[in-house]
C-alpha positions as CSV (number, residue, x, y, z in Angstrom):
1,X,115.4,77.0,92.1
2,X,114.0,79.6,94.2
3,X,111.0,82.2,93.0
4,X,113.4,85.0,92.5
5,X,115.6,82.9,90.0
6,X,112.7,81.7,88.0
7,X,111.1,85.2,87.8
8,X,114.5,86.5,86.6
9,X,114.7,83.8,84.1
10,X,111.3,84.4,82.7
11,X,112.0,88.2,82.5
12,X,115.3,87.5,80.7
13,X,113.5,85.2,78.2
14,X,110.8,87.9,77.6
15,X,113.4,90.6,77.0
16,X,115.3,88.3,74.5
17,X,111.9,87.4,72.8
18,X,110.9,91.0,72.6
19,X,114.1,92.1,71.4
20,X,114.3,89.5,68.5
21,X,110.9,90.7,67.5
22,X,111.6,94.3,67.6
23,X,114.9,94.3,66.1
24,X,114.0,92.9,62.8
25,X,110.8,95.1,62.7
26,X,113.0,98.2,63.3
27,X,115.5,97.2,60.8
28,X,112.6,96.6,58.4
29,X,111.2,100.1,59.2
30,X,114.6,101.8,58.8
31,X,115.2,99.8,55.5
32,X,111.7,100.9,54.1
33,X,112.4,104.4,55.2
34,X,115.9,104.3,53.4
35,X,114.2,102.9,50.2
36,X,111.4,105.6,50.2
37,X,114.1,108.4,50.6
38,X,116.2,106.8,47.9
39,X,113.2,106.5,45.7
40,X,111.8,109.9,46.2
41,X,112.7,112.2,43.3
42,X,114.9,115.0,44.3
43,X,113.0,118.3,44.3
44,X,114.6,121.0,42.3
45,X,115.2,123.9,44.3
46,X,113.1,126.6,42.6
47,X,113.4,130.2,43.3
48,X,110.4,132.3,42.2
49,X,111.5,135.6,41.0
50,X,109.1,138.2,42.2
51,X,107.5,139.8,39.1
52,X,108.0,143.6,39.6
53,X,106.8,146.5,37.3
54,X,109.8,148.5,37.0
55,X,109.4,152.3,36.4
56,X,110.6,153.5,33.1
57,X,114.3,154.6,32.7
58,X,115.4,158.1,31.9
59,X,118.5,156.7,30.3
60,X,116.5,154.2,28.0
61,X,113.9,156.9,27.1
62,X,117.0,159.1,25.8
63,X,118.4,156.2,23.8
64,X,115.0,155.4,22.4
65,X,114.2,158.9,21.5
66,X,117.8,159.3,19.8
67,X,117.1,155.9,18.0
68,X,113.6,157.2,16.8
69,X,115.3,160.5,15.6
70,X,117.7,158.2,13.5
71,X,114.8,156.3,12.0
72,X,114.0,153.5,14.3
73,X,110.4,152.4,14.6
74,X,110.0,152.0,18.4
75,X,108.4,153.6,21.2
76,X,110.1,155.7,23.5
77,X,108.6,154.1,26.8
78,X,111.7,153.8,28.8
79,X,111.9,150.1,28.9
80,X,114.7,148.2,27.3
81,X,112.9,145.5,25.6
82,X,113.5,143.2,22.6
83,X,112.4,146.0,20.1
84,X,114.9,148.3,21.5
85,X,117.7,145.8,21.6
86,X,117.0,145.1,17.8
87,X,116.8,148.8,17.0
88,X,120.3,149.2,18.7
89,X,121.8,146.3,16.7
90,X,120.4,147.7,13.4
91,X,121.7,151.2,14.3
92,X,125.0,149.8,15.0
93,X,125.2,147.8,11.9
94,X,124.1,150.8,9.7
95,X,126.6,153.0,11.2
96,X,129.6,150.4,10.8
97,X,129.9,150.0,14.7
98,X,130.7,146.9,16.6
99,X,127.1,145.3,16.7
100,X,126.7,144.2,20.4
101,X,123.3,145.5,21.0
102,X,124.6,147.4,24.1
103,X,125.3,151.0,24.5
104,X,128.8,151.6,24.4
105,X,130.9,154.8,24.1
106,X,130.9,154.7,20.5
107,X,127.3,154.0,20.1
108,X,126.5,156.8,22.6
109,X,128.6,159.2,20.4
110,X,127.1,158.1,17.3
111,X,123.5,158.8,18.7
112,X,124.7,162.2,20.0
113,X,124.4,161.1,23.7
114,X,126.6,162.2,26.6
């Protein structure tokens, strides 16, 4: 055997040895990464709603003023909050309208709004 054949055989042996060492390690690393990914709890996509201060609505202020004139104990601030919703429901029930809590045509008419 000449020197070139010997060097080639040694290099081939080293490559085989290195690949036998690296492949299981790479497989283990890949397996560990897959386990870590599988075990990681899924993060819920959260959308933070921007809290904005809205300007009062002229429409709601008119509705609230009309409800107050009809006996509701609410503030006419122009914001349609829970107190306004309850006042609308109470008004609709008292006037034998369909109690939806929404301002529909029949409720507008009963409140004297156009």
